[in-house]
N, C-alpha and C positions, 0 to 999 in steps of 0.2 A: 504493500500500500504506500501511496505517496507520502502520507503523514509520517510513516515510520522512516522512510528515506530522508525526509527533511530533518527529523529528530537526530538520525545518525549523522547527517551532514553537519549539524551544529556541534555534535560531540567531536567529530573529526576535526572541525575547524579549531576547536580549543586545543587540540593536539598538533595544530599546524599542519594538517593534512587537507589539501584542497581537492575536492572531487572535480574531475575533468569531464566525465561523461559516463554513460552507461550504454552497453550494447546488449540487445536481446535478439535471439533467433530461435526458431523452432524448425526441426526437420526430423526425418526418420533415421538418418545416419550421421555420424560425426563428420564424415567427408562432406555431406550436404551442408552441415552447419558451417564448416570452414569456408565452403564455397559461397554461401550466402553472406557471410561477414566480409569476405574479401571482395566480392563483386558489388557490394553496396558502397558508393562513394562516402556516405556519411559514416558508416561503420569503419571503413578502411582509414579514413582521416583520423578517427579516434585511435585506432590501433597503432598508427604511425606517428602519433603526437610525440614530438621530441621532449615535451615536458613530463610525460608520464613515466614514473619510476616505481609505481606500486599498482598492483592489480588484485582484485578479488574475483574469483570465478565460482559459479554454482552451476552444476549440471544435474538436471533432474529428469527422470524417465517417466513419461506418461504411458498410456496404453498403446498409442500408435506413434508417438514421437518423443524426441528428446528436446528439452528446453535448456538453452544456455543463456546465462546472465553473467556479463562481465562488467565490473566497475573499475575504471582506471582513475588514478589519483596522482598527485604530486606531493611529495613530502618536503 
């Protein structure tokens, strides 16, 4: 939920960690997830952000697909 993300962002800010962005993708295979992230200009721009030096990744498995959430940050 967005409210939880904002709360965590405030806590990270106090620790001098700035969120740069979040990538989400859903697909049936890991290869498809990688392809979706790389072929999206917005996702690729975040992945290649030279300021990013920290990342959090969550991969969850649904019935028919995998959901990947990546949060990139700068310490």
